[in-house]
C-alpha positions in Angstrom: 8.5 -29.1 49.0 8.5 -27.7 45.5 6.7 -24.5 44.8 4.5 -24.2 41.8 5.7 -21.5 39.4 3.1 -19.5 37.5 3.5 -20.0 33.8 2.7 -17.0 31.6 1.6 -18.0 28.2 3.8 -16.6 25.4 1.8 -14.7 22.8 2.0 -16.2 19.4 3.9 -14.0 17.0 1.8 -12.2 14.4 2.7 -13.3 10.9 4.8 -10.4 9.4 3.5 -10.5 5.9 4.3 -7.9 3.2 0.9 -7.0 1.7 2.2 -4.6 -1.0 1.1 -6.6 -4.0 -2.4 -7.3 -2.6 -2.9 -3.7 -1.7 -1.8 -2.5 -5.2 -4.3 -4.9 -6.8 -7.2 -3.9 -4.5 -7.2 -0.1 -4.2 -9.5 2.0 -6.4 -7.9 3.5 -9.5 -8.9 5.5 -12.6 -8.8 3.9 -16.0 -5.2 3.7 -17.3 -3.7 4.4 -13.9 -1.1 2.1 -12.4 -0.6 1.7 -8.7 2.7 0.8 -7.0 2.8 0.1 -3.3 5.9 -0.3 -1.1 6.1 -1.4 2.5 7.8 1.3 4.6 7.3 -0.2 8.1 5.3 -3.1 9.6 1.6 -2.6 8.6 2.5 0.7 6.9 2.7 1.3 3.1 3.1 4.1 0.6 1.0 3.8 -2.5 1.5 5.9 -5.6 -1.0 6.2 -8.4 0.7 6.7 -11.8 -1.0 8.4 -14.8 0.3 8.9 -18.3 1.4 12.5 -18.9 0.4 14.5 -22.0 3.4 14.3 -24.3 2.2 16.9 -26.8 4.6 19.6 -25.3 7.6 17.3 -25.5 10.3 18.2 -28.0 9.8 14.8 -29.6 6.3 13.6 -28.8 6.7 10.5 -31.0 9.0 9.0 -28.4 6.9 6.8 -26.2 6.9 3.5 -24.3 10.1 2.4 -22.5 12.2 5.1 -24.3 11.1 7.9 -22.0 9.2 8.2 -18.8 5.8 9.7 -19.6 4.0 8.7 -16.4 3.8 10.9 -13.3 2.5 10.3 -9.8 -1.1 11.6 -9.8 -1.6 11.0 -6.1 0.2 9.3 -3.2 -1.1 7.9 0.1 0.3 6.4 3.2 -1.8 3.5 4.4 -1.9 1.4 7.5 -3.0 -2.1 6.5 -3.7 -5.2 8.4 -5.1 -8.5 7.2 -7.9 -10.0 9.3 -9.8 -13.1 8.4 -8.4 -12.9 4.9 -9.6 -9.3 4.3 -7.5 -6.2 4.1 -8.4 -3.5 6.6 -7.0 -0.2 5.2 -6.7 3.2 6.8 -5.4 6.3 5.1 -2.8 8.0 7.3 -3.2 11.8 7.2 -1.2 14.6 8.9 -4.1 15.0 11.4 -4.5 11.3 12.2 -6.0 8.4 10.3 -9.4 7.4 9.0 -10.7 4.1 7.9 -10.9 3.7 4.2 -12.3 0.3 3.4 -12.2 -3.4 3.7 -11.2 -5.6 0.8 -11.6 -9.3 0.6 
């Protein structure tokens, strides 16, 4: 007689999606700030907020645009982000742990 084998369902793999572009578009920023976001591990991202630097102390302040780098990182954050039901669930990762930031849809 044949014994019945128990069949364990295989969990469906979670879609491994890079959310960098969506995160950069959805985080809060000051006027004239630009945000870049890079994936550093699954569900973990580093976001940098870039702000224009005052060029009045440069030796040639008339140089601007793509000729010189006049933007500096004004703040940087590590985020843990997952997408649930089409909404981004973001948590700021801090040295002491993490805290929920916000949900963006």
